[in-house]
Steps between C-alpha positions, in 0.01 A plus 500: 500500500647834395506820704264647240253227572524552877454876465200446272345273763556762769337763273199270442455422872533864595243609244270213596513617865419855384201363312374382837473867603387653174423282197572755225786705642773235458370418153512867408857529638602186306344651188698822552820305566450307178399811299815683610721188454586465870390135494470261209199275524437154357417500130128429552478793748655771288157653447496624858770753404285656229372854533141374503575271796681781685198730461243232580681373807574857613131592492404176676764570768373853571140377518595209729708715735231766543212245525670343803462833683123472493373309809280202417602514129839377614343187655319426174825549309679258737241227433572531125875559538586176685457278191640773274814520720558127449475539125708819483761359739535196278512720188779727625715201594448338157578823320824568689660159562783438255698189407288224649306213349132598445381237745730639771404854410126435521533295820705776659256763372194325645659412833727795573327770296132415541548364849688806628252741346201307635642474851571871519167601340310267733674646808435852371134426441463357852677805645271738311193302613620528858558875452151539356346302791689691770495855354194495277729554201656817634839330546495339153676790321794456738512131410479595132784749533726244669418237235558738210828621654618144555401409140699797369804417715510131416430561129777759478742272684399211272583689185818672617634264774329160466707334777388767748142447386528128570615581859206744536258229388643259759458765770142576390405131497661453840296791643180362353577153638569650850176698498307194385652285775403758763143538377402143424304322773700254709386139518372391840684210654 
C-alpha cells in the first residue's frame, strides 16, 4: 500500500465523518478541491469537480446549514439525513480512495465511510432530540453551530492535512462512545 493510498483513505474517512455533521458541506468542499485541482478523484467521480457540481453542492450546503438553525425543522432534517449520511459517507470514500482493488475500495467505503458518517449523524440526531426535549428547541441553534463548525474544521483538515483529520475522527468517535456509555442504561444484576 502506497503513501498516496493511505492519505486518500484518511481523506475519505475525514470527509465521511464530516458528512455525519453536515451532508452537503464535505461534498461541496470535495467538489471545490477537485475543481481547483487540489485533489484528484477516481475516474468515475471526475464529474464532482465540474462547475455545475460546485454550484449545485454550494447551494445545497447553504440551504442545509441555514435550515439546521430552525428549531423543529432541524429534527425533520435529521430524520432524513441519517440514511443520506450513510450514502454520502460511502460515496466520498469511493471517490477519494486511490490504488486499491474495487472490492477492497467498496468494502472500506461501506464500513469506514458509511459507518463513520452514520455513527456521527445518529449521535448528532440524538443530541439534537435531547436539546429539543430539554430546551423546547431554543438550544438547537447552539448544537447546529457546533456541528457546522466541527464539519468545517474536519473537512478543512481532511483536504489539507488528511492525517490530522484521521486523528480528529478518532477523537470525535471516542467522545461519542464515551457519551453513549455514560447515557445508556445499566443492566441490573
